[in-house]
C-alpha angles and dihedrals in degrees: 000000000000137000090216089056092049095236102111118129108239117205094232097046124124116259091246091056092049092049090049089056096044097050097064094041116134113253133183103336091213092059102086100156134034090248094054114101114237141206114237090195090072097038118103090206090059089053087062089048088057090058104036109023126077117246093260092056091044090054092046092050093046093048093045091050095047093049097037085240090136132029126235091257089054089052091050090050090053089051093050090054088065103028097055096052090046092055096041097086090049091050092047092049091050091051091049092051092045089061091056112037092179089062090058091065091048091051090049091050091049091048091048091053091050091047091050091053092050091046092050091052091048092049090049089055091048093049091047092049091048091042092233 
């Protein structure tokens, strides 16, 4: 997926737009036909499974790919069942913040304060480790 190709998955995109980008994704290049076994370890779609799908779905997708038990579109459909719900809260939050631009600045300030606290703690650990 590439920003220059216009096929990136944006966190605030509608589910239909995300599905439209997932369906034509490149999969295992050696898998030319539905009946050809594949290798999930070289498949970009499976990389998304590793992040968004539970272990049982990952195992099902890997086994189905290796045995040609499922097609690439089936695998992408399994991914979408887990990807879309994972992105839904982010999309909803973006929409909520878009309705109140003043709230965006407040959220950024709060996030900055939290980041500063984490950074300060990390730097304290670093200084302690280096005996500075």
